VMD Tcl script that draws the C-alpha trace (Angstrom):
set ca {
  {-8.69 -13.09 8.11}
  {-6.45 -10.71 10.38}
  {-5.63 -6.96 9.08}
  {-3.14 -4.21 9.08}
  {-5.02 -1.48 8.82}
  {-3.53 2.45 9.12}
  {-4.24 6.68 8.56}
  {-2.06 9.71 8.16}
  {-4.13 12.90 7.73}
  {-1.67 14.20 4.81}
  {-2.57 18.27 4.76}
  {-3.17 18.57 0.46}
  {-5.60 18.23 -1.68}
  {-6.80 14.55 -2.21}
  {-6.34 15.05 -6.72}
  {-2.52 15.79 -4.86}
  {-2.19 12.69 -3.33}
  {-3.93 11.14 -6.39}
  {-1.40 12.20 -8.27}
  {1.92 10.93 -5.77}
  {-0.37 7.65 -5.20}
  {-0.23 6.42 -8.79}
  {2.97 7.43 -10.07}
  {4.31 4.06 -9.33}
  {8.05 5.27 -11.85}
  {8.30 7.96 -8.60}
  {6.97 5.37 -6.36}
  {11.56 4.21 -5.50}
  {11.57 8.06 -4.93}
  {10.03 8.63 -2.21}
  {9.25 4.86 -0.47}
  {11.19 3.35 1.67}
  {8.87 0.29 2.15}
  {7.20 -0.23 -1.88}
  {10.86 0.48 -2.83}
  {10.30 -0.19 -6.72}
  {6.74 -0.75 -8.83}
  {5.51 -1.07 -12.31}
  {2.55 -1.19 -14.15}
  {-0.53 0.33 -14.71}
  {-2.99 1.25 -11.74}
  {-6.50 0.17 -13.56}
  {-9.13 -3.01 -12.55}
  {-7.14 -6.44 -13.70}
  {-3.56 -4.94 -14.13}
  {-1.16 -6.96 -13.03}
  {1.19 -4.78 -10.90}
  {5.33 -5.17 -10.19}
  {6.06 -4.99 -6.88}
  {9.55 -4.50 -4.22}
  {8.82 -3.97 -0.94}
  {11.36 -4.06 1.71}
  {10.05 -4.57 4.83}
  {11.23 -2.62 7.96}
  {13.72 -4.86 10.19}
  {12.76 -8.69 7.43}
  {12.98 -9.20 4.06}
  {12.33 -7.76 0.30}
  {10.62 -9.31 -1.31}
  {8.74 -9.32 -5.04}
  {5.41 -9.01 -6.44}
  {3.12 -9.39 -8.99}
  {-0.85 -8.62 -7.72}
  {-3.63 -8.13 -9.54}
  {-5.07 -4.79 -9.69}
  {-8.65 -5.94 -7.89}
  {-10.27 -2.61 -7.46}
  {-10.16 0.64 -8.49}
  {-11.77 4.27 -8.45}
  {-10.35 7.67 -9.82}
  {-9.31 9.72 -6.70}
  {-10.05 7.45 -4.32}
  {-9.01 4.12 -4.38}
  {-7.40 1.49 -5.68}
  {-6.18 -2.23 -4.25}
  {-4.57 -5.11 -5.74}
  {-4.16 -8.91 -4.34}
  {-1.63 -10.70 -4.19}
  {-0.68 -14.35 -3.22}
  {1.69 -16.87 -2.83}
  {2.08 -19.97 -5.11}
  {0.75 -22.43 -2.61}
  {-2.67 -22.75 -2.57}
  {-4.56 -21.40 0.01}
  {-1.46 -19.96 2.41}
  {-1.25 -16.46 2.07}
  {-3.74 -14.18 -0.30}
  {-2.44 -10.59 1.09}
  {-5.09 -7.77 -0.89}
  {-3.47 -4.31 -0.10}
  {-5.94 -1.44 -0.06}
  {-5.35 2.60 -0.29}
  {-8.14 4.96 0.04}
  {-8.17 8.79 0.15}
  {-10.87 10.67 1.60}
  {-10.99 14.85 1.91}
  {-10.63 15.03 5.10}
  {-12.91 17.57 7.67}
  {-11.34 20.66 7.44}
  {-9.03 20.79 4.60}
  {-6.65 18.30 3.41}
  {-7.13 14.70 2.61}
  {-7.28 11.04 4.87}
  {-4.94 8.62 3.50}
  {-6.33 4.69 4.76}
  {-3.80 2.43 3.69}
  {-5.06 -1.09 4.84}
  {-4.29 -4.48 4.20}
  {-6.67 -7.58 4.86}
  {-4.81 -11.09 5.03}
  {-6.42 -15.24 4.04}
  {-5.49 -17.80 4.03}
  {-3.73 -21.22 6.86}
  {0.45 -19.45 6.24}
  {-1.48 -16.60 7.83}
  {-0.72 -17.30 11.33}
  {3.26 -18.63 11.13}
  {3.06 -14.87 9.59}
  {1.59 -12.94 12.50}
  {3.61 -12.02 15.47}
  {7.39 -11.32 13.11}
  {6.18 -9.86 10.11}
  {2.59 -8.15 10.78}
  {4.59 -5.18 13.40}
  {7.58 -5.07 10.57}
  {4.80 -4.60 7.10}
  {2.80 -1.71 9.92}
  {5.68 -0.41 10.71}
  {6.80 -0.31 7.28}
  {2.82 0.74 6.12}
  {3.43 3.63 8.63}
  {6.71 4.92 7.06}
  {4.97 5.38 3.44}
  {2.35 6.62 4.77}
  {5.24 9.23 6.36}
  {6.22 9.85 3.15}
  {3.93 10.73 1.39}
  {3.18 12.89 3.51}
  {6.22 14.64 3.28}
  {6.50 13.51 -0.03}
  {2.75 16.06 -0.88}
  {2.97 18.79 1.39}
  {6.82 19.69 0.18}
  {6.92 22.91 -1.40}
}
mol new
graphics top color blue
foreach p $ca { graphics top sphere $p radius 0.5 }
foreach p [lrange $ca 0 end-1] q [lrange $ca 1 end] { graphics top cylinder $p $q radius 0.2 }
display resetview
């Protein structure tokens, strides 16, 4: 299994970050990576996600929320139509930062026999996309 892990400190309360992160309908206004998202952020719900990978492809997913804890985390899982080829477990977690604000953890675990084929090219681009999303979320919630 492979993973991409990113995090960023945001100078805003966790509740403010959570509200922005779970308001999927606004993603097209601020998010450079997940450029549109639809659905309800709740356990077992299917989402519609459109991703624009920096210097890479645009992709549509219909992942299912497999973990949800109000104000703390939500995680979705998407996979390809070819069984066992590629599964991604995308995760957003929030924690109170020491000294104030929020630490936003944004990461994904990848598994499947297709991962070695995608690792070299897609993983660095996805990391840039996650970091761009992190920065955009920070700007969004820190703005007056």
